[in-house]
Chimera marker file (.cmm) of the C-alpha trace (Angstrom):
<marker_set name="trace">
<marker id="1" x="114.207" y="77.410" z="215.813" r="1" g="1" b="0" radius="0.5"/>
<marker id="2" x="115.468" y="76.335" z="219.440" r="1" g="1" b="0" radius="0.5"/>
<marker id="3" x="115.615" y="72.667" z="220.436" r="1" g="1" b="0" radius="0.5"/>
<marker id="4" x="114.334" y="73.291" z="223.831" r="1" g="1" b="0" radius="0.5"/>
<marker id="5" x="110.536" y="74.306" z="224.957" r="1" g="1" b="0" radius="0.5"/>
<marker id="6" x="110.850" y="76.861" z="227.836" r="1" g="1" b="0" radius="0.5"/>
<marker id="7" x="107.280" y="77.624" z="228.283" r="1" g="1" b="0" radius="0.5"/>
<marker id="8" x="103.852" y="76.940" z="227.703" r="1" g="1" b="0" radius="0.5"/>
<marker id="9" x="104.475" y="80.431" z="224.962" r="1" g="1" b="0" radius="0.5"/>
<marker id="10" x="107.116" y="78.304" z="222.954" r="1" g="1" b="0" radius="0.5"/>
<marker id="11" x="104.578" y="75.290" z="222.636" r="1" g="1" b="0" radius="0.5"/>
<marker id="12" x="102.013" y="77.285" z="221.123" r="1" g="1" b="0" radius="0.5"/>
<marker id="13" x="104.548" y="79.060" z="218.908" r="1" g="1" b="0" radius="0.5"/>
<marker id="14" x="105.390" y="75.370" z="217.774" r="1" g="1" b="0" radius="0.5"/>
<marker id="15" x="101.692" y="74.659" z="217.152" r="1" g="1" b="0" radius="0.5"/>
<marker id="16" x="100.950" y="77.467" z="215.283" r="1" g="1" b="0" radius="0.5"/>
<marker id="17" x="103.656" y="76.738" z="212.717" r="1" g="1" b="0" radius="0.5"/>
<marker id="18" x="105.985" y="79.878" z="213.505" r="1" g="1" b="0" radius="0.5"/>
<marker id="19" x="109.331" y="78.752" z="212.342" r="1" g="1" b="0" radius="0.5"/>
<marker id="20" x="108.744" y="75.286" z="210.435" r="1" g="1" b="0" radius="0.5"/>
<marker id="21" x="111.488" y="74.087" z="208.455" r="1" g="1" b="0" radius="0.5"/>
<marker id="22" x="109.875" y="70.577" z="208.202" r="1" g="1" b="0" radius="0.5"/>
<marker id="23" x="109.751" y="69.685" z="204.102" r="1" g="1" b="0" radius="0.5"/>
<marker id="24" x="106.606" y="69.517" z="202.409" r="1" g="1" b="0" radius="0.5"/>
<marker id="25" x="106.008" y="66.537" z="200.654" r="1" g="1" b="0" radius="0.5"/>
<marker id="26" x="104.623" y="66.962" z="197.419" r="1" g="1" b="0" radius="0.5"/>
<marker id="27" x="103.472" y="64.378" z="194.668" r="1" g="1" b="0" radius="0.5"/>
<marker id="28" x="105.754" y="63.206" z="192.161" r="1" g="1" b="0" radius="0.5"/>
<marker id="29" x="105.309" y="65.147" z="189.080" r="1" g="1" b="0" radius="0.5"/>
<marker id="30" x="103.792" y="63.865" z="186.382" r="1" g="1" b="0" radius="0.5"/>
<marker id="31" x="105.929" y="63.809" z="182.420" r="1" g="1" b="0" radius="0.5"/>
<marker id="32" x="105.534" y="66.728" z="180.412" r="1" g="1" b="0" radius="0.5"/>
<marker id="33" x="103.415" y="66.076" z="177.072" r="1" g="1" b="0" radius="0.5"/>
<marker id="34" x="105.829" y="66.058" z="174.092" r="1" g="1" b="0" radius="0.5"/>
<marker id="35" x="104.176" y="66.807" z="170.998" r="1" g="1" b="0" radius="0.5"/>
<marker id="36" x="105.168" y="68.372" z="168.004" r="1" g="1" b="0" radius="0.5"/>
<marker id="37" x="104.618" y="71.621" z="166.235" r="1" g="1" b="0" radius="0.5"/>
<marker id="38" x="101.114" y="69.652" z="164.151" r="1" g="1" b="0" radius="0.5"/>
<marker id="39" x="99.997" y="68.707" z="167.833" r="1" g="1" b="0" radius="0.5"/>
<marker id="40" x="100.664" y="64.830" z="167.236" r="1" g="1" b="0" radius="0.5"/>
<marker id="41" x="103.102" y="62.817" z="169.846" r="1" g="1" b="0" radius="0.5"/>
<marker id="42" x="105.786" y="60.299" z="167.843" r="1" g="1" b="0" radius="0.5"/>
<marker id="43" x="107.101" y="57.273" z="169.105" r="1" g="1" b="0" radius="0.5"/>
<marker id="44" x="108.767" y="54.388" z="167.023" r="1" g="1" b="0" radius="0.5"/>
<marker id="45" x="107.921" y="50.812" z="167.867" r="1" g="1" b="0" radius="0.5"/>
<marker id="46" x="109.640" y="47.270" z="168.001" r="1" g="1" b="0" radius="0.5"/>
<marker id="47" x="109.253" y="43.891" z="167.160" r="1" g="1" b="0" radius="0.5"/>
<marker id="48" x="111.497" y="41.466" z="165.687" r="1" g="1" b="0" radius="0.5"/>
<marker id="49" x="112.973" y="43.183" z="162.937" r="1" g="1" b="0" radius="0.5"/>
<marker id="50" x="110.021" y="45.498" z="162.200" r="1" g="1" b="0" radius="0.5"/>
<marker id="51" x="110.369" y="49.225" z="163.208" r="1" g="1" b="0" radius="0.5"/>
<marker id="52" x="107.136" y="51.375" z="163.016" r="1" g="1" b="0" radius="0.5"/>
<marker id="53" x="107.306" y="54.945" z="163.383" r="1" g="1" b="0" radius="0.5"/>
<marker id="54" x="103.892" y="56.102" z="164.997" r="1" g="1" b="0" radius="0.5"/>
<marker id="55" x="102.241" y="59.613" z="165.211" r="1" g="1" b="0" radius="0.5"/>
<marker id="56" x="99.253" y="59.961" z="167.640" r="1" g="1" b="0" radius="0.5"/>
<marker id="57" x="96.788" y="62.919" z="167.352" r="1" g="1" b="0" radius="0.5"/>
<marker id="58" x="93.371" y="63.254" z="168.724" r="1" g="1" b="0" radius="0.5"/>
<marker id="59" x="90.464" y="62.136" z="166.246" r="1" g="1" b="0" radius="0.5"/>
<marker id="60" x="88.032" y="59.512" z="165.582" r="1" g="1" b="0" radius="0.5"/>
<marker id="61" x="89.908" y="56.182" z="165.803" r="1" g="1" b="0" radius="0.5"/>
<marker id="62" x="91.456" y="56.241" z="162.299" r="1" g="1" b="0" radius="0.5"/>
<marker id="63" x="94.442" y="54.133" z="161.375" r="1" g="1" b="0" radius="0.5"/>
<marker id="64" x="96.599" y="54.289" z="158.549" r="1" g="1" b="0" radius="0.5"/>
<marker id="65" x="99.239" y="52.198" z="157.831" r="1" g="1" b="0" radius="0.5"/>
<marker id="66" x="102.010" y="52.876" z="155.227" r="1" g="1" b="0" radius="0.5"/>
<marker id="67" x="99.320" y="55.052" z="153.378" r="1" g="1" b="0" radius="0.5"/>
<marker id="68" x="96.750" y="51.946" z="153.319" r="1" g="1" b="0" radius="0.5"/>
<marker id="69" x="94.063" y="51.283" z="156.030" r="1" g="1" b="0" radius="0.5"/>
<marker id="70" x="94.327" y="49.047" z="158.882" r="1" g="1" b="0" radius="0.5"/>
<marker id="71" x="91.676" y="47.050" z="157.558" r="1" g="1" b="0" radius="0.5"/>
<marker id="72" x="93.404" y="46.714" z="154.250" r="1" g="1" b="0" radius="0.5"/>
<marker id="73" x="97.076" y="46.614" z="155.266" r="1" g="1" b="0" radius="0.5"/>
<marker id="74" x="96.409" y="43.992" z="158.483" r="1" g="1" b="0" radius="0.5"/>
<marker id="75" x="93.696" y="41.724" z="156.862" r="1" g="1" b="0" radius="0.5"/>
<marker id="76" x="93.761" y="39.341" z="159.751" r="1" g="1" b="0" radius="0.5"/>
<marker id="77" x="91.066" y="40.716" z="162.563" r="1" g="1" b="0" radius="0.5"/>
<marker id="78" x="94.003" y="38.842" z="165.279" r="1" g="1" b="0" radius="0.5"/>
<marker id="79" x="96.203" y="41.662" z="163.727" r="1" g="1" b="0" radius="0.5"/>
<marker id="80" x="94.263" y="44.339" z="164.091" r="1" g="1" b="0" radius="0.5"/>
<marker id="81" x="93.064" y="43.154" z="167.529" r="1" g="1" b="0" radius="0.5"/>
<marker id="82" x="96.598" y="43.739" z="168.554" r="1" g="1" b="0" radius="0.5"/>
<marker id="83" x="96.796" y="47.289" z="167.736" r="1" g="1" b="0" radius="0.5"/>
<marker id="84" x="94.089" y="48.530" z="168.998" r="1" g="1" b="0" radius="0.5"/>
<marker id="85" x="95.197" y="46.952" z="172.462" r="1" g="1" b="0" radius="0.5"/>
<marker id="86" x="96.427" y="49.734" z="173.760" r="1" g="1" b="0" radius="0.5"/>
<marker id="87" x="93.054" y="52.350" z="173.385" r="1" g="1" b="0" radius="0.5"/>
<marker id="88" x="91.142" y="49.744" z="174.908" r="1" g="1" b="0" radius="0.5"/>
<marker id="89" x="93.676" y="49.132" z="178.175" r="1" g="1" b="0" radius="0.5"/>
<marker id="90" x="93.577" y="52.885" z="178.356" r="1" g="1" b="0" radius="0.5"/>
<marker id="91" x="89.768" y="53.500" z="177.357" r="1" g="1" b="0" radius="0.5"/>
<marker id="92" x="90.412" y="55.688" z="174.642" r="1" g="1" b="0" radius="0.5"/>
<marker id="93" x="88.553" y="53.513" z="171.636" r="1" g="1" b="0" radius="0.5"/>
<marker id="94" x="87.924" y="55.663" z="168.931" r="1" g="1" b="0" radius="0.5"/>
<marker id="95" x="89.597" y="59.271" z="170.442" r="1" g="1" b="0" radius="0.5"/>
<marker id="96" x="92.697" y="59.322" z="168.563" r="1" g="1" b="0" radius="0.5"/>
<marker id="97" x="93.958" y="59.035" z="164.950" r="1" g="1" b="0" radius="0.5"/>
<marker id="98" x="96.854" y="57.185" z="164.237" r="1" g="1" b="0" radius="0.5"/>
<marker id="99" x="99.293" y="57.329" z="161.177" r="1" g="1" b="0" radius="0.5"/>
<marker id="100" x="101.911" y="54.909" z="161.391" r="1" g="1" b="0" radius="0.5"/>
<marker id="101" x="104.787" y="53.666" z="158.802" r="1" g="1" b="0" radius="0.5"/>
<marker id="102" x="106.013" y="50.461" z="159.145" r="1" g="1" b="0" radius="0.5"/>
<marker id="103" x="109.478" y="48.609" z="157.805" r="1" g="1" b="0" radius="0.5"/>
<marker id="104" x="111.010" y="45.467" z="157.639" r="1" g="1" b="0" radius="0.5"/>
<marker id="105" x="109.827" y="41.937" z="159.392" r="1" g="1" b="0" radius="0.5"/>
<marker id="106" x="106.562" y="39.976" z="158.778" r="1" g="1" b="0" radius="0.5"/>
<marker id="107" x="103.217" y="41.183" z="159.314" r="1" g="1" b="0" radius="0.5"/>
<marker id="108" x="103.051" y="39.738" z="162.938" r="1" g="1" b="0" radius="0.5"/>
<marker id="109" x="106.187" y="41.605" z="163.844" r="1" g="1" b="0" radius="0.5"/>
<marker id="110" x="104.522" y="44.826" z="162.320" r="1" g="1" b="0" radius="0.5"/>
<marker id="111" x="101.597" y="44.829" z="164.394" r="1" g="1" b="0" radius="0.5"/>
<marker id="112" x="103.548" y="44.308" z="167.667" r="1" g="1" b="0" radius="0.5"/>
<marker id="113" x="105.860" y="47.405" z="166.359" r="1" g="1" b="0" radius="0.5"/>
<marker id="114" x="102.959" y="49.229" z="166.042" r="1" g="1" b="0" radius="0.5"/>
<marker id="115" x="101.040" y="48.307" z="169.390" r="1" g="1" b="0" radius="0.5"/>
<marker id="116" x="104.394" y="49.239" z="170.831" r="1" g="1" b="0" radius="0.5"/>
<marker id="117" x="104.477" y="52.309" z="168.898" r="1" g="1" b="0" radius="0.5"/>
<marker id="118" x="100.860" y="53.344" z="169.924" r="1" g="1" b="0" radius="0.5"/>
<marker id="119" x="101.421" y="52.517" z="173.503" r="1" g="1" b="0" radius="0.5"/>
<marker id="120" x="104.603" y="54.982" z="174.024" r="1" g="1" b="0" radius="0.5"/>
<marker id="121" x="102.832" y="57.843" z="171.572" r="1" g="1" b="0" radius="0.5"/>
<marker id="122" x="99.562" y="57.472" z="174.063" r="1" g="1" b="0" radius="0.5"/>
<marker id="123" x="101.666" y="57.898" z="176.966" r="1" g="1" b="0" radius="0.5"/>
<marker id="124" x="103.668" y="60.965" z="175.341" r="1" g="1" b="0" radius="0.5"/>
<marker id="125" x="100.363" y="62.455" z="174.552" r="1" g="1" b="0" radius="0.5"/>
<marker id="126" x="98.820" y="61.809" z="177.846" r="1" g="1" b="0" radius="0.5"/>
<marker id="127" x="101.380" y="61.082" z="180.240" r="1" g="1" b="0" radius="0.5"/>
<marker id="128" x="98.336" y="59.997" z="183.120" r="1" g="1" b="0" radius="0.5"/>
<marker id="129" x="97.764" y="56.774" z="181.615" r="1" g="1" b="0" radius="0.5"/>
<marker id="130" x="101.639" y="55.854" z="181.496" r="1" g="1" b="0" radius="0.5"/>
<marker id="131" x="100.718" y="53.519" z="184.164" r="1" g="1" b="0" radius="0.5"/>
<marker id="132" x="97.779" y="52.057" z="182.873" r="1" g="1" b="0" radius="0.5"/>
<marker id="133" x="99.979" y="50.993" z="179.533" r="1" g="1" b="0" radius="0.5"/>
<marker id="134" x="102.619" y="49.967" z="181.611" r="1" g="1" b="0" radius="0.5"/>
<marker id="135" x="100.702" y="47.572" z="183.999" r="1" g="1" b="0" radius="0.5"/>
<marker id="136" x="99.635" y="45.870" z="180.651" r="1" g="1" b="0" radius="0.5"/>
<marker id="137" x="103.234" y="45.459" z="179.326" r="1" g="1" b="0" radius="0.5"/>
<marker id="138" x="102.771" y="47.605" z="176.305" r="1" g="1" b="0" radius="0.5"/>
<marker id="139" x="105.568" y="49.857" z="177.046" r="1" g="1" b="0" radius="0.5"/>
<marker id="140" x="108.240" y="46.836" z="177.424" r="1" g="1" b="0" radius="0.5"/>
<marker id="141" x="110.154" y="45.919" z="173.637" r="1" g="1" b="0" radius="0.5"/>
<marker id="142" x="109.627" y="42.071" z="173.613" r="1" g="1" b="0" radius="0.5"/>
<marker id="143" x="113.322" y="41.445" z="172.839" r="1" g="1" b="0" radius="0.5"/>
<marker id="144" x="112.769" y="38.109" z="171.309" r="1" g="1" b="0" radius="0.5"/>
<marker id="145" x="114.016" y="37.978" z="167.807" r="1" g="1" b="0" radius="0.5"/>
<marker id="146" x="115.293" y="34.642" z="165.548" r="1" g="1" b="0" radius="0.5"/>
<marker id="147" x="118.051" y="33.281" z="166.558" r="1" g="1" b="0" radius="0.5"/>
<marker id="148" x="120.914" y="33.110" z="164.088" r="1" g="1" b="0" radius="0.5"/>
<marker id="149" x="121.798" y="30.051" z="161.924" r="1" g="1" b="0" radius="0.5"/>
<marker id="150" x="125.199" y="28.547" z="163.162" r="1" g="1" b="0" radius="0.5"/>
<marker id="151" x="128.028" y="27.016" z="160.858" r="1" g="1" b="0" radius="0.5"/>
<marker id="152" x="127.800" y="23.237" z="160.570" r="1" g="1" b="0" radius="0.5"/>
<marker id="153" x="124.252" y="22.988" z="161.781" r="1" g="1" b="0" radius="0.5"/>
<marker id="154" x="121.138" y="22.712" z="159.335" r="1" g="1" b="0" radius="0.5"/>
<marker id="155" x="119.106" y="25.559" z="160.633" r="1" g="1" b="0" radius="0.5"/>
<marker id="156" x="120.368" y="27.309" z="164.158" r="1" g="1" b="0" radius="0.5"/>
<marker id="157" x="120.032" y="24.214" z="166.542" r="1" g="1" b="0" radius="0.5"/>
<marker id="158" x="118.885" y="21.153" z="164.433" r="1" g="1" b="0" radius="0.5"/>
<marker id="159" x="122.071" y="19.188" z="163.277" r="1" g="1" b="0" radius="0.5"/>
<marker id="160" x="122.361" y="17.246" z="159.634" r="1" g="1" b="0" radius="0.5"/>
<marker id="161" x="120.590" y="14.255" z="159.273" r="1" g="1" b="0" radius="0.5"/>
<marker id="162" x="123.027" y="11.154" z="160.023" r="1" g="1" b="0" radius="0.5"/>
<marker id="163" x="123.156" y="8.585" z="157.596" r="1" g="1" b="0" radius="0.5"/>
<marker id="164" x="124.665" y="5.362" z="158.492" r="1" g="1" b="0" radius="0.5"/>
<marker id="165" x="125.256" y="4.251" z="154.841" r="1" g="1" b="0" radius="0.5"/>
<link id1="1" id2="2" r="1" g="1" b="0" radius="0.2"/>
<link id1="2" id2="3" r="1" g="1" b="0" radius="0.2"/>
<link id1="3" id2="4" r="1" g="1" b="0" radius="0.2"/>
<link id1="4" id2="5" r="1" g="1" b="0" radius="0.2"/>
<link id1="5" id2="6" r="1" g="1" b="0" radius="0.2"/>
<link id1="6" id2="7" r="1" g="1" b="0" radius="0.2"/>
<link id1="7" id2="8" r="1" g="1" b="0" radius="0.2"/>
<link id1="8" id2="9" r="1" g="1" b="0" radius="0.2"/>
<link id1="9" id2="10" r="1" g="1" b="0" radius="0.2"/>
<link id1="10" id2="11" r="1" g="1" b="0" radius="0.2"/>
<link id1="11" id2="12" r="1" g="1" b="0" radius="0.2"/>
<link id1="12" id2="13" r="1" g="1" b="0" radius="0.2"/>
<link id1="13" id2="14" r="1" g="1" b="0" radius="0.2"/>
<link id1="14" id2="15" r="1" g="1" b="0" radius="0.2"/>
<link id1="15" id2="16" r="1" g="1" b="0" radius="0.2"/>
<link id1="16" id2="17" r="1" g="1" b="0" radius="0.2"/>
<link id1="17" id2="18" r="1" g="1" b="0" radius="0.2"/>
<link id1="18" id2="19" r="1" g="1" b="0" radius="0.2"/>
<link id1="19" id2="20" r="1" g="1" b="0" radius="0.2"/>
<link id1="20" id2="21" r="1" g="1" b="0" radius="0.2"/>
<link id1="21" id2="22" r="1" g="1" b="0" radius="0.2"/>
<link id1="22" id2="23" r="1" g="1" b="0" radius="0.2"/>
<link id1="23" id2="24" r="1" g="1" b="0" radius="0.2"/>
<link id1="24" id2="25" r="1" g="1" b="0" radius="0.2"/>
<link id1="25" id2="26" r="1" g="1" b="0" radius="0.2"/>
<link id1="26" id2="27" r="1" g="1" b="0" radius="0.2"/>
<link id1="27" id2="28" r="1" g="1" b="0" radius="0.2"/>
<link id1="28" id2="29" r="1" g="1" b="0" radius="0.2"/>
<link id1="29" id2="30" r="1" g="1" b="0" radius="0.2"/>
<link id1="30" id2="31" r="1" g="1" b="0" radius="0.2"/>
<link id1="31" id2="32" r="1" g="1" b="0" radius="0.2"/>
<link id1="32" id2="33" r="1" g="1" b="0" radius="0.2"/>
<link id1="33" id2="34" r="1" g="1" b="0" radius="0.2"/>
<link id1="34" id2="35" r="1" g="1" b="0" radius="0.2"/>
<link id1="35" id2="36" r="1" g="1" b="0" radius="0.2"/>
<link id1="36" id2="37" r="1" g="1" b="0" radius="0.2"/>
<link id1="37" id2="38" r="1" g="1" b="0" radius="0.2"/>
<link id1="38" id2="39" r="1" g="1" b="0" radius="0.2"/>
<link id1="39" id2="40" r="1" g="1" b="0" radius="0.2"/>
<link id1="40" id2="41" r="1" g="1" b="0" radius="0.2"/>
<link id1="41" id2="42" r="1" g="1" b="0" radius="0.2"/>
<link id1="42" id2="43" r="1" g="1" b="0" radius="0.2"/>
<link id1="43" id2="44" r="1" g="1" b="0" radius="0.2"/>
<link id1="44" id2="45" r="1" g="1" b="0" radius="0.2"/>
<link id1="45" id2="46" r="1" g="1" b="0" radius="0.2"/>
<link id1="46" id2="47" r="1" g="1" b="0" radius="0.2"/>
<link id1="47" id2="48" r="1" g="1" b="0" radius="0.2"/>
<link id1="48" id2="49" r="1" g="1" b="0" radius="0.2"/>
<link id1="49" id2="50" r="1" g="1" b="0" radius="0.2"/>
<link id1="50" id2="51" r="1" g="1" b="0" radius="0.2"/>
<link id1="51" id2="52" r="1" g="1" b="0" radius="0.2"/>
<link id1="52" id2="53" r="1" g="1" b="0" radius="0.2"/>
<link id1="53" id2="54" r="1" g="1" b="0" radius="0.2"/>
<link id1="54" id2="55" r="1" g="1" b="0" radius="0.2"/>
<link id1="55" id2="56" r="1" g="1" b="0" radius="0.2"/>
<link id1="56" id2="57" r="1" g="1" b="0" radius="0.2"/>
<link id1="57" id2="58" r="1" g="1" b="0" radius="0.2"/>
<link id1="58" id2="59" r="1" g="1" b="0" radius="0.2"/>
<link id1="59" id2="60" r="1" g="1" b="0" radius="0.2"/>
<link id1="60" id2="61" r="1" g="1" b="0" radius="0.2"/>
<link id1="61" id2="62" r="1" g="1" b="0" radius="0.2"/>
<link id1="62" id2="63" r="1" g="1" b="0" radius="0.2"/>
<link id1="63" id2="64" r="1" g="1" b="0" radius="0.2"/>
<link id1="64" id2="65" r="1" g="1" b="0" radius="0.2"/>
<link id1="65" id2="66" r="1" g="1" b="0" radius="0.2"/>
<link id1="66" id2="67" r="1" g="1" b="0" radius="0.2"/>
<link id1="67" id2="68" r="1" g="1" b="0" radius="0.2"/>
<link id1="68" id2="69" r="1" g="1" b="0" radius="0.2"/>
<link id1="69" id2="70" r="1" g="1" b="0" radius="0.2"/>
<link id1="70" id2="71" r="1" g="1" b="0" radius="0.2"/>
<link id1="71" id2="72" r="1" g="1" b="0" radius="0.2"/>
<link id1="72" id2="73" r="1" g="1" b="0" radius="0.2"/>
<link id1="73" id2="74" r="1" g="1" b="0" radius="0.2"/>
<link id1="74" id2="75" r="1" g="1" b="0" radius="0.2"/>
<link id1="75" id2="76" r="1" g="1" b="0" radius="0.2"/>
<link id1="76" id2="77" r="1" g="1" b="0" radius="0.2"/>
<link id1="77" id2="78" r="1" g="1" b="0" radius="0.2"/>
<link id1="78" id2="79" r="1" g="1" b="0" radius="0.2"/>
<link id1="79" id2="80" r="1" g="1" b="0" radius="0.2"/>
<link id1="80" id2="81" r="1" g="1" b="0" radius="0.2"/>
<link id1="81" id2="82" r="1" g="1" b="0" radius="0.2"/>
<link id1="82" id2="83" r="1" g="1" b="0" radius="0.2"/>
<link id1="83" id2="84" r="1" g="1" b="0" radius="0.2"/>
<link id1="84" id2="85" r="1" g="1" b="0" radius="0.2"/>
<link id1="85" id2="86" r="1" g="1" b="0" radius="0.2"/>
<link id1="86" id2="87" r="1" g="1" b="0" radius="0.2"/>
<link id1="87" id2="88" r="1" g="1" b="0" radius="0.2"/>
<link id1="88" id2="89" r="1" g="1" b="0" radius="0.2"/>
<link id1="89" id2="90" r="1" g="1" b="0" radius="0.2"/>
<link id1="90" id2="91" r="1" g="1" b="0" radius="0.2"/>
<link id1="91" id2="92" r="1" g="1" b="0" radius="0.2"/>
<link id1="92" id2="93" r="1" g="1" b="0" radius="0.2"/>
<link id1="93" id2="94" r="1" g="1" b="0" radius="0.2"/>
<link id1="94" id2="95" r="1" g="1" b="0" radius="0.2"/>
<link id1="95" id2="96" r="1" g="1" b="0" radius="0.2"/>
<link id1="96" id2="97" r="1" g="1" b="0" radius="0.2"/>
<link id1="97" id2="98" r="1" g="1" b="0" radius="0.2"/>
<link id1="98" id2="99" r="1" g="1" b="0" radius="0.2"/>
<link id1="99" id2="100" r="1" g="1" b="0" radius="0.2"/>
<link id1="100" id2="101" r="1" g="1" b="0" radius="0.2"/>
<link id1="101" id2="102" r="1" g="1" b="0" radius="0.2"/>
<link id1="102" id2="103" r="1" g="1" b="0" radius="0.2"/>
<link id1="103" id2="104" r="1" g="1" b="0" radius="0.2"/>
<link id1="104" id2="105" r="1" g="1" b="0" radius="0.2"/>
<link id1="105" id2="106" r="1" g="1" b="0" radius="0.2"/>
<link id1="106" id2="107" r="1" g="1" b="0" radius="0.2"/>
<link id1="107" id2="108" r="1" g="1" b="0" radius="0.2"/>
<link id1="108" id2="109" r="1" g="1" b="0" radius="0.2"/>
<link id1="109" id2="110" r="1" g="1" b="0" radius="0.2"/>
<link id1="110" id2="111" r="1" g="1" b="0" radius="0.2"/>
<link id1="111" id2="112" r="1" g="1" b="0" radius="0.2"/>
<link id1="112" id2="113" r="1" g="1" b="0" radius="0.2"/>
<link id1="113" id2="114" r="1" g="1" b="0" radius="0.2"/>
<link id1="114" id2="115" r="1" g="1" b="0" radius="0.2"/>
<link id1="115" id2="116" r="1" g="1" b="0" radius="0.2"/>
<link id1="116" id2="117" r="1" g="1" b="0" radius="0.2"/>
<link id1="117" id2="118" r="1" g="1" b="0" radius="0.2"/>
<link id1="118" id2="119" r="1" g="1" b="0" radius="0.2"/>
<link id1="119" id2="120" r="1" g="1" b="0" radius="0.2"/>
<link id1="120" id2="121" r="1" g="1" b="0" radius="0.2"/>
<link id1="121" id2="122" r="1" g="1" b="0" radius="0.2"/>
<link id1="122" id2="123" r="1" g="1" b="0" radius="0.2"/>
<link id1="123" id2="124" r="1" g="1" b="0" radius="0.2"/>
<link id1="124" id2="125" r="1" g="1" b="0" radius="0.2"/>
<link id1="125" id2="126" r="1" g="1" b="0" radius="0.2"/>
<link id1="126" id2="127" r="1" g="1" b="0" radius="0.2"/>
<link id1="127" id2="128" r="1" g="1" b="0" radius="0.2"/>
<link id1="128" id2="129" r="1" g="1" b="0" radius="0.2"/>
<link id1="129" id2="130" r="1" g="1" b="0" radius="0.2"/>
<link id1="130" id2="131" r="1" g="1" b="0" radius="0.2"/>
<link id1="131" id2="132" r="1" g="1" b="0" radius="0.2"/>
<link id1="132" id2="133" r="1" g="1" b="0" radius="0.2"/>
<link id1="133" id2="134" r="1" g="1" b="0" radius="0.2"/>
<link id1="134" id2="135" r="1" g="1" b="0" radius="0.2"/>
<link id1="135" id2="136" r="1" g="1" b="0" radius="0.2"/>
<link id1="136" id2="137" r="1" g="1" b="0" radius="0.2"/>
<link id1="137" id2="138" r="1" g="1" b="0" radius="0.2"/>
<link id1="138" id2="139" r="1" g="1" b="0" radius="0.2"/>
<link id1="139" id2="140" r="1" g="1" b="0" radius="0.2"/>
<link id1="140" id2="141" r="1" g="1" b="0" radius="0.2"/>
<link id1="141" id2="142" r="1" g="1" b="0" radius="0.2"/>
<link id1="142" id2="143" r="1" g="1" b="0" radius="0.2"/>
<link id1="143" id2="144" r="1" g="1" b="0" radius="0.2"/>
<link id1="144" id2="145" r="1" g="1" b="0" radius="0.2"/>
<link id1="145" id2="146" r="1" g="1" b="0" radius="0.2"/>
<link id1="146" id2="147" r="1" g="1" b="0" radius="0.2"/>
<link id1="147" id2="148" r="1" g="1" b="0" radius="0.2"/>
<link id1="148" id2="149" r="1" g="1" b="0" radius="0.2"/>
<link id1="149" id2="150" r="1" g="1" b="0" radius="0.2"/>
<link id1="150" id2="151" r="1" g="1" b="0" radius="0.2"/>
<link id1="151" id2="152" r="1" g="1" b="0" radius="0.2"/>
<link id1="152" id2="153" r="1" g="1" b="0" radius="0.2"/>
<link id1="153" id2="154" r="1" g="1" b="0" radius="0.2"/>
<link id1="154" id2="155" r="1" g="1" b="0" radius="0.2"/>
<link id1="155" id2="156" r="1" g="1" b="0" radius="0.2"/>
<link id1="156" id2="157" r="1" g="1" b="0" radius="0.2"/>
<link id1="157" id2="158" r="1" g="1" b="0" radius="0.2"/>
<link id1="158" id2="159" r="1" g="1" b="0" radius="0.2"/>
<link id1="159" id2="160" r="1" g="1" b="0" radius="0.2"/>
<link id1="160" id2="161" r="1" g="1" b="0" radius="0.2"/>
<link id1="161" id2="162" r="1" g="1" b="0" radius="0.2"/>
<link id1="162" id2="163" r="1" g="1" b="0" radius="0.2"/>
<link id1="163" id2="164" r="1" g="1" b="0" radius="0.2"/>
<link id1="164" id2="165" r="1" g="1" b="0" radius="0.2"/>
</marker_set>
């Protein structure tokens, strides 16, 4: 393509796009769906000392944790509410079945780990939901853990009680 325009015919050629070398901007490609042989999305969730392995597949909304139903394993309603948050934000309540195995930590940390795993697996099954789940903060691993006990201290920071006599 020449840099100079000599006649009106050259302008017509440029306008019609005979020699266009301008790059066409395409939208950023979505991430690919990551599924295993059974058609499930897998992810690992972590919170405190708990680690959850989570599999998500289309279904009726049944959540099984360590071979037990969520109502049995997480008896407190607040913990069940925590687990179902990613589905509520994404607008997918009752559309996916979840199978999770959790080890380590207490019940609260395990619920947070399952929530993190569900959010990760949901974005691997439906990559279009990533921005919604990420903006809610469910893809970020909560890095807060218990501070270790130090030598010469009663706990992590508490000193031993002072005795004058």
